[in-house]
N, C-alpha and C positions, 0 to 999 in steps of 0.2 A: 504493498499501499505505499500513497507519496505522504510523507510526513505533514502531521496535523502543524506541528508548531513552527512556526516561519524560522521565527530564531534560530532556534537547533537548526533545521535546516540550511542555513545563513553559514553555519558554522562549518557544519561539515561540509557546504560547498568552500567553503573557504580554507576550507584543506587539501584541499585535491589539485595537484600541477597543472591537470589541465584547463583550471578556472584562470588560473596563474598566468599562464600560456598564452591561453587566448586574450586576457584582460590586459596584462600587459601588452603584449603584439600588437594590439588592438591600438590601447591609449597611444603607439608613435604613429600610428595613421592619423591621430586624431592630431597629434600634437603638429605633423608636418601639413596637415591642412586647414588647419585655422591658423598656420603662419601662409598660407597662402592667403586664403579670406582675408583674414586682417590688415597683412600688408604688402599686401604686392601689389595696390594699385601706389601706394606713397612708394614703393620700393621704385617702380621705373618713373614715375614721375623723380623724386626727389634726387633720389639716388642714379639713377639714369639721365638727367637732367632733360626728360619727354616731355614735352606739354600734354597737357590734361587730353586734350581731340586727341593725340597719337598715344596716348597712353591709354583710353579706352579701346581702341583700335588691337592693343598689343594685349591688352589684358581678356577682352573678348575671345581672339585666337588660341591662345592658350587655355580657358576655360570651356571651347568651343572641340577642342581636342580629346577634353576630359570628358566629355561630354558623351562623343563620340567612340572612345575606347570603352565607356561606362556602360553603354545598350547591347555594342559589337562583342566583347570580351567577357566580361565580367556579368554579362546574360545569357545571350544567343551562343557565344563558342562552349561555354561551361557545359549551359543545357547541350548540347550537342555534341561535347565527347564521350557524355557520361549515358547517352541514347546507345551510342557507340556502344554502347556494352566496357567502359574501362571503368578502370577504380573510382569509385566517388572519392575516396578520398586520399586518391593518388592527383586527381585529377584537380581537385581544389587546394591542396598546397600546394600543387606546381603553378598553378594559375594566382594565387593569393603573395604567392615568394617573389614571381614571376614578376607581379607588378609591386612590390614592396623592393625589388633589385632595382626596377627601372628608377622607383622614389628617390634611391641614395646621390640618382645624375644629378639631382638639385645640386652637388659638387662642383657641380662644371659650371656651373656658375659663379661661384666663387672663383673663378681662377683666367675669366678673360673678361675684359671691356666690351668685345664685340657688342651689339643691342640683337642683330641676328642669330649671335649662339648662343648670347642668355636667353633669347624666346625659346630657342631650339632646346636649351636644357632643362627653362623650367616644364616649357611642354610634356616634352619626356616623362620627367619626374612628376607633376600630375599628370598624367595621361595613365601610368602605373599604378598609382595610388588608387585614380577614380575606378579601374577594373577591379579592385583587389576587394576594393570595398564591401561590393553585392556578396562575395563569399566570406568576408568576413563578418559579417552580419547573420548570416545565415550559420554559422557555426554552434551558437547557444543551441540553438532547436535540435541538433543532433547529438551533439554532448550531457545535454540536461536529460538528470535521473526524472525517471515521471513525475509527473506532477509540479516539477519545476524550472520550467522554461519560462518562465516568465523573473524569478527569480535571478537567473544565471544570466539573462538577456539583461536584467537591471545592474547586474554587477558590470557586465562589461561597458556599457551606457555608460554606469559612473566616471571610470576610469576614463575614459573617451572623452566623457567630458570635463572630468579635471585637467585632462593635457591639452582640452581645447582653453580652458582659461589661462595653463600656464605661458603655453608658446606667445600668446602678443606679451605678457610680461617681462617676458625673458627677452624676446625680442626686443623690447623696447630699452629692456636697462645694458644692453649686448650695443645696439644702436648707440645711443645716450657716452656710454663707455668708449667705445672706439669708433666712432664715426662713421661707422662703416658696416655694411649687412652680410659682407664676406664670411665672419664666424657664425651666426646666424643658420649660411646654406652648411656648414661644416658642424653643427650642432645636432642639425636636421639628420643629416647623411650619417652620420655617428650612433641615434636614436634609434634608424631605420635599422642600420646592423642590428643594435640588441632584439628589435622588435622581433628579426630573422631566428636571433637564437631563441630568441623563447615561445615560437612556435614549434621551429626543430625536437630542442630540451625537451619542453615540459610540455606543450601538446598535445606533441604523438600524433598518433592514429586518431582520427576523427571519428570520433563511440561514443557511444551512451557510454557514461560516468554509473558502476554501478549506486542503483538504489539504497538510501541511510537503513531504512529499514524493509529487509527483505516479508513478501508476501506468505506470512504462516500458511500452511497446507492444514486441511480440515483431518481431526481423524476418524479412523473409520464407525462410524454409525450414525456419525455427527448428522445430524436433518440440513439441510440445505438451504441456505437462507431465497427466498421467493425474493424478485427482482418485483 
C-alpha cells in the first residue's frame, strides 16, 4: 500500500540516491535555464554592446532554436526511439545527458568576443537544455514509489526553483565583482558537468523505487474485502 503519512513518505524518499540524483541533476538545468532567462537580454545589450532592437532579434533566434529542439528531440525523437523498441532508460538517459553536454558548450561564449560565435554557442547550449527538459520532467513518474509521484515531482521542482533563485543572484554578484560575464559561463558549465555525474552515479537506471511499505499478503481463510 502507498504510505499514508506524507512526512514519513518524504523522509523515506530523501534517503534514496535516485531522488538526489534526479533532484540535483535537474537543478543544474534550472540554474542554467534561469541564467539564460534572466540575464541573456542584459548580457547581449550591455556586455556585447548591441542595441535594444538588434539584441531582441538575437535573443529571439537563440530561444527559437531551443523551441525547435524541445519539440523535435525532447518530444518526437524520444517517443520515436522508444516505439522502435529501444530500451526506455537508455533512450531517456542518452537524450538527457546529450542535452546537458550540449548545455556545457555555454563555456564557448566565455572565450570569444565574436557576436556570431557567441550566439552560436549560446544557441547550442540552450537548444540542448531545452530538449533535455521534457525527459527530466518525466523522470518522477517513472521512479516514484506507488502513490508518491506528486511528492517526488515536488522534490525535483523545489530544487529546480531554488537553483532558479540562486542563479540570477550569483550572476549579478559575479558581474559586479568582475565586471564581466565570463565567469558566469564557466560556473554554469561546471554545474552542468556535476549534473551529469549525478544522473550517472546516483540516479542509475530509471526504474521505480520500491515502496516503503510492502503490501501484506492475506492469510489463508481470511475473508476477501469486497470493493
